[in-house]
C-alpha positions as CSV (number, residue, x, y, z in Angstrom):
1,M,1.0,2.7,0.2
2,R,-1.8,2.8,2.5
3,V,-2.4,-0.5,4.3
4,L,-5.1,-1.6,6.7
5,L,-3.8,-3.9,9.6
6,V,-6.7,-5.8,11.2
7,E,-5.3,-7.4,14.4
8,D,-6.5,-7.7,17.9
9,D,-3.1,-8.2,19.6
10,K,-2.2,-4.7,20.3
11,G,1.3,-5.3,20.9
12,L,1.7,-7.2,17.8
13,A,-0.3,-4.8,15.8
14,E,1.8,-1.9,17.1
15,R,5.1,-3.8,16.1
16,I,3.9,-4.5,12.8
17,A,2.7,-0.9,12.2
18,A,5.8,0.5,13.4
19,S,8.0,-1.6,11.0
20,L,5.6,-0.8,8.1
21,R,5.8,3.2,8.9
22,S,9.7,2.8,9.0
23,E,9.3,1.6,5.4
24,N,7.0,4.5,4.3
25,F,3.7,2.8,4.5
26,V,0.8,4.5,5.8
27,V,-1.1,2.3,8.4
28,D,-4.6,2.2,9.8
29,I,-5.1,-0.4,12.6
30,A,-8.5,-2.0,13.5
31,P,-8.5,-3.9,16.7
32,N,-11.5,-6.2,15.8
33,G,-13.5,-7.7,12.8
34,E,-16.5,-5.2,13.0
35,D,-14.1,-2.1,12.6
36,G,-11.9,-3.8,10.0
37,A,-14.9,-4.6,7.8
38,H,-16.3,-1.1,8.1
39,L,-12.8,0.3,7.3
40,G,-12.1,-2.0,4.4
41,A,-15.6,-1.3,2.8
42,T,-15.4,2.6,3.2
43,E,-11.8,3.6,2.9
44,F,-9.3,3.4,0.2
45,Y,-6.2,1.0,0.9
46,D,-3.5,-0.6,-1.4
47,A,-3.5,-3.9,0.7
48,A,-4.8,-5.4,4.0
49,I,-3.2,-7.6,6.5
50,L,-6.2,-9.4,8.1
51,D,-5.9,-11.6,11.4
52,L,-8.2,-14.5,11.1
53,G,-9.0,-14.8,15.0
54,L,-10.7,-11.6,15.6
55,P,-13.4,-10.6,18.1
56,K,-16.8,-9.5,17.0
57,M,-16.4,-10.8,13.6
58,D,-13.9,-13.3,12.3
59,G,-11.4,-12.6,9.6
60,I,-13.0,-15.0,7.1
61,S,-16.2,-13.2,7.6
62,V,-14.5,-9.8,7.1
63,L,-12.9,-11.2,3.9
64,K,-16.0,-12.6,2.6
65,A,-17.9,-9.3,3.2
66,W,-15.1,-7.2,1.4
67,R,-15.3,-9.4,-1.6
68,A,-19.3,-9.5,-1.7
69,E,-18.8,-5.5,-1.9
70,E,-16.5,-6.1,-4.8
71,R,-13.5,-4.7,-2.8
72,T,-10.5,-6.1,-4.5
73,L,-7.6,-4.8,-2.5
74,P,-5.0,-7.5,-2.0
75,V,-5.3,-9.3,1.4
76,L,-2.5,-11.0,3.3
77,V,-4.1,-13.3,6.0
78,L,-2.5,-13.9,9.4
79,T,-3.3,-16.9,11.4
80,A,-1.9,-18.8,14.5
81,R,-3.0,-22.0,13.2
82,D,-1.2,-24.0,10.4
83,G,-4.1,-26.2,9.3
84,W,-4.6,-26.8,5.6
85,S,-8.4,-26.6,5.8
86,E,-8.2,-23.2,7.0
87,K,-5.8,-21.9,4.5
88,V,-8.2,-23.3,1.8
89,A,-11.1,-21.5,3.5
90,G,-9.1,-18.3,3.3
91,F,-8.2,-18.6,-0.2
92,K,-11.7,-19.5,-1.2
93,A,-13.0,-16.5,0.6
94,G,-10.7,-14.2,-1.5
95,A,-7.2,-14.0,0.3
96,D,-4.4,-13.5,-1.9
97,D,-1.5,-14.7,0.5
98,Y,-0.9,-16.2,3.8
99,L,1.2,-16.1,6.8
100,T,1.3,-18.3,9.9
101,K,2.2,-17.0,13.3
102,P,5.0,-16.6,14.4
103,F,6.5,-14.6,11.4
104,K,9.2,-12.0,10.8
105,V,7.9,-8.5,10.0
106,E,10.4,-8.3,7.2
107,E,8.6,-11.1,5.5
108,V,5.3,-9.4,5.9
109,I,6.9,-6.1,4.3
110,M,8.2,-8.3,1.3
111,R,4.9,-9.9,0.8
112,L,2.9,-6.7,0.9
113,R,5.1,-5.0,-1.6
114,A,4.7,-8.0,-4.0
115,L,0.9,-8.0,-3.5
116,V,0.7,-4.3,-4.4
117,R,3.0,-4.6,-7.4
118,R,1.0,-7.4,-8.7
119,A,-2.3,-5.6,-8.2
120,N,-1.0,-2.8,-10.1
121,G,-0.2,-5.1,-13.1
122,H,3.5,-5.5,-12.8
123,A,5.0,-8.9,-12.8
124,A,8.8,-7.5,-12.7
125,T,10.1,-6.1,-9.4
126,R,12.0,-3.4,-11.2
127,L,10.0,-0.8,-12.8
128,V,11.5,1.6,-15.3
129,C,10.1,5.1,-16.5
130,G,12.6,7.1,-18.4
131,S,15.7,7.5,-16.5
132,L,13.9,6.6,-13.2
133,T,14.2,2.9,-11.9
134,F,12.1,1.7,-8.9
135,D,12.7,-1.7,-7.1
136,A,9.4,-2.5,-5.8
137,Q,10.4,-5.4,-3.7
138,I,13.1,-3.6,-1.5
139,G,11.7,0.0,-2.2
140,T,14.6,1.7,-3.6
141,F,14.7,4.5,-6.5
142,E,17.4,5.2,-8.9
143,R,17.8,8.0,-11.4
144,D,20.4,7.2,-14.3
145,G,21.8,4.4,-12.3
146,L,22.5,6.4,-9.2
147,P,20.4,6.1,-5.9
148,L,17.8,8.8,-5.6
149,K,17.5,10.2,-1.9
150,L,13.8,11.0,-1.1
151,T,11.9,11.9,2.1
152,A,9.3,9.8,3.4
153,L,6.5,11.9,1.8
154,E,8.3,12.1,-1.5
155,W,8.8,8.3,-1.6
156,R,5.1,7.7,-1.2
157,V,4.0,10.0,-3.8
158,L,6.7,8.9,-6.3
159,S,6.1,5.1,-5.5
160,C,2.4,5.6,-6.3
161,L,3.0,7.3,-9.5
162,M,5.6,4.9,-10.6
163,L,3.3,1.8,-9.9
164,R,0.7,3.8,-12.1
165,K,3.2,5.3,-14.5
166,E,1.7,6.8,-17.7
167,V,-1.7,6.9,-15.8
168,I,-3.2,10.1,-14.2
169,V,-3.6,9.3,-10.5
170,D,-6.1,11.5,-8.7
171,R,-5.1,14.0,-6.3
172,S,-7.5,12.7,-3.6
173,E,-6.0,9.2,-4.1
174,L,-2.4,10.6,-3.7
175,L,-3.5,12.4,-0.6
176,E,-5.1,9.2,0.9
177,R,-1.9,7.3,0.4
178,V,0.6,9.7,1.5
179,Y,-1.0,10.9,4.9
180,D,-2.3,9.1,7.9
181,G,-6.1,9.5,8.5
182,D,-5.7,11.8,11.4
183,A,-3.0,14.0,9.7
184,D,-3.5,17.8,9.6
185,V,-2.9,18.3,6.1
186,D,-2.3,21.7,4.5
187,S,-4.2,22.3,1.1
188,N,-1.0,22.9,-0.9
189,S,1.2,20.3,0.8
190,L,0.9,17.7,-2.1
191,E,2.0,20.5,-4.6
192,V,4.9,21.2,-2.5
193,I,6.0,17.5,-2.6
194,I,5.5,17.4,-6.4
195,G,7.6,20.4,-6.9
196,R,10.5,18.9,-4.9
197,L,10.2,15.6,-6.8
198,R,10.3,17.6,-10.2
199,R,13.5,19.1,-9.1
200,K,15.0,15.7,-8.4
201,I,13.7,13.7,-11.4
202,G,13.1,16.3,-14.0
203,H,10.4,18.8,-14.3
204,D,8.7,17.2,-17.4
205,S,8.7,13.8,-15.6
206,I,5.5,14.6,-13.6
207,E,2.6,16.1,-15.6
208,T,-0.2,18.0,-14.1
209,S,-3.8,17.1,-15.3
210,R,-5.7,20.2,-13.9
211,G,-8.7,19.4,-11.8
212,R,-7.6,15.8,-11.6
213,G,-3.9,14.8,-10.4
214,Y,-0.7,13.9,-11.7
215,R,0.9,11.5,-14.3
216,L,4.4,10.1,-14.1
217,T,5.6,9.8,-17.9
218,A,8.9,8.9,-19.8
219,T,7.1,10.8,-22.9
220,P,6.3,14.3,-21.7
221,A,3.9,16.1,-24.1
């Protein structure tokens, strides 16, 4: 899952990003509102974490700009203030959830996972596709009831396919979700990851759509 973090406190941003990356998120950081507004409008993200007290462009204005451009990514708003009027303004601008500073990063992770899951149309926390089960709230996979051991890149690909199970996910979209923006990506790296996943969960579980991408399915053709 690829997340945009718009936060001007460098230390806090780095702590949040490090925790998210340890949980297999891909994270881009924007240190001010202008950069955040631009990235959110031009790049693909599964969700955004948006501070309200930003330099150059405040968080409410950033959020309004995204929604005016019909960017539907889920947005978790951060604020140092606990005023109800500010929360109302955030929700009216299009926020999906709210956290008041100080907070535990573990709560940020749990709320992000819930936002991404719901944005993909899943109310339940446990998703099932054939013999595969994904606990989207804690981020664990099982196959036939047994824990499935995955590398970070395998987890990113499989979680993306699981959230969109039975739907073809474009190759470019998978690449954006799997790798950091400045990563040097080999042209065949995604195919290598898909091959490893097929050996772990069953070759027929992931179908290739030539020229498009991949589909996780419980009913292979």
